[in-house]
C-alpha positions, -999 to +999 in steps of 0.1 A: +000+000+000+011+035-007+020+059+021-002+090+024+012+122+039-008+149+022-045+151+013-063+175-009-100+181-003-119+197-032-149+217-019-151+234+015-189+232+019-212+210+039-191+179+038-157+191+025-148+212+055-156+183+079-136+158+058-106+182+059-109+186+096-110+149+103-080+143+080-060+170+098-073+165+134-075+127+137-051+113+110-028+143+113-024+147+076-013+179+059-045+190+041-050+214+011-086+226+012-096+241-021-128+259-033-136+282-062-143+313-041-126+329-011-159+333+007-165+295+005-130+289+020-136+315+047-169+299+056-154+265+056-125+274+079-150+292+102-170+260+105-139+240+112-129+265+140-164+263+155-163+225+155-128+224+171-140+248+198-168+225+206-143+196+210-122+219+232-151+229+255-160+192+259-124+185+270-118+162+240-091+184+225-065+207+241-057+242+229-025+229+215-043+202+195-067+228+181-039+250+170-019+221+155-050+209+136-055+244+121-018+246+112-022+215+091-050+229+069-040+251+040-066+271+020-063+277-017-084+285-047-057+272-071-065+236-081-030+229-093-016+240-060-041+219-041-034+186-059+001+187-072+018+172-042-012+153-027-012+116-022-049+114-018-075+138-035-110+137-021-136+154-042-166+169-023-183+191-048-221+192-054-239+160-066-237+168-103-222+143-127-209+168-153-195+192-126-176+163-110-163+151-143-150+186-152-132+187-119-116+153-125-105+163-160-085+192-144-072+171-115-059+144-139-037+170-155-021+183-123-021+153-099+011+132-095+010+098-112+006+077-081-021+098-064-054+082-055-086+102-063-118+095-043-153+109-046-175+117-016-206+112-039-236+097-021-253+082-051-235+087-085-219+057-103-182+054-095-176+037-128-192+066-147-172+092-128-140+072-133-145+075-171-133+111-169-099+100-156-069+084-173-063+064-140-096+047-132-078+020-113-067+047-088-103+060-083-130+049-059-159+062-038-151+074-003-185+083+011-184+101+045-216+108+065-228+141+079-212+154+100-179+138+091-164+150+125-188+127+144-201+100+121-180+068+122-190+052+089-172+054+055-186+036+025-157+026+001-172+019-033-154+000-061-158+010-097-154-016-124-117-008-128-108+001-092-077-018-081-074-039-049-044-017-039-066+014-041-094-001-020-069-014+006-052+020+008-085+038+014-095+012+041-062+020+059-067+058+055-103+055+068-091+037+099-064+063+105-092+089+104-109+070+132-136+056+109-152+023+104-150+014+067-174-009+048-167-020+012-194-018-014-183-045-039-208-036-066-212-001-080-250+005-076-269+037-070-270+048-034-245+021-023-257+007+010-270+033+034-288+056+009-303+027-009-322+020+023-325+055+037-336+076+007-368+056-001-376+058+036-373+095+036-393+098+005-420+077+021-421+101+051-427+130+027-456+111+011-471+107+046-471+146+049-484+149+013-513+125+019-522+142+052-517+109+072-502+128+102-485+160+112-448+162+105-440+164+142-459+132+149-443+114+119-408+123+133-418+114+168-432+080+156-400+071+138-377+083+166-395+064+193-407+034+172-375+027+153-350+044+177-337+068+151-317+097+167-338+122+147-370+119+127-369+115+089-383+150+082-358+166+105-331+146+088-342+158+054-338+194+066-303+186+077-294+168+045-310+194+022-342+187+002-324+194-030-297+168-022-324+143-014-341+149-047-309+146-066-302+112-051-338+100-056-336+110-093-304+090-097-323+060-083-352+065-106-330+070-137-306+041-130-329+015-115-361+024-134-384+013-106-415+034-099-410+029-062-382+055-063-405+082-078-399+114-057-430+127-039-445+158-056-443+177-023-405+174-024-404+192-058-429+218-047-408+227-016-376+229-036-393+253-061-404+274-032-368+276-019-376+255+012-344+234+012-340+229+049-315+243+074-293+258+046-321+282+036-336+286+070-368+267+063-378+233+051-402+210+070-393+231+100-383+267+107-346+269+114-342+307+114-324+319+145-314+284+155-278+271+157 
């Protein structure tokens, strides 16, 4: 297995900043965090600092460890600078096939020959994404869960051409990050968790749409009846309704089964800008709440 010393994370948003933090804080890698606008980087590092302060207040990190973690994270808008000396490149840009492929096309030009490239996609075919690279054997899925700082699971997804060495290296890296990896042997939409979760979330939206119960009672029923830490509608607000729709549409397109048809209410809410916490309102009002 190759030795990893430096990691590049592409995208400082919802997942990217957390992945960068875990790589620097737990695995103690040097991390280049790249995004396309300075404001995105500023927001990302602010969220990292806020997260580290929470660990500090809980006594789980010392002031020295906080400062050392931050010193390992290097911000840049220059893609070449971000990936040129990275051993592992983790892409965490929005769930859009063409956008991701365009990023890989550029990464392929600047990354060193032995670098592994991984996608944090939650639903898109790894084999399809790998088609944009000249090194598909060095590409796999590395799906973190939100928030990456707390959630233990990483799904490692093989594409058709992914090598055993790549998978074994990512397993080792995941463990160094303090995570529990599972290997998805077959490249299918949604992998393991989202293949089960997204239809369940969509069904919860149908319960609201059909007037079966109030959203608070739907969430309460699932929390108490299935022992979920939060109800499905609350979870949708955290994930983002637009993200949930994107994944559902991938299922519908790739699997062709009517059971994956997104609820009409989901589309209506997205058209109204009710995307969840990121816009302040979704199934619940998040304005003024941390």
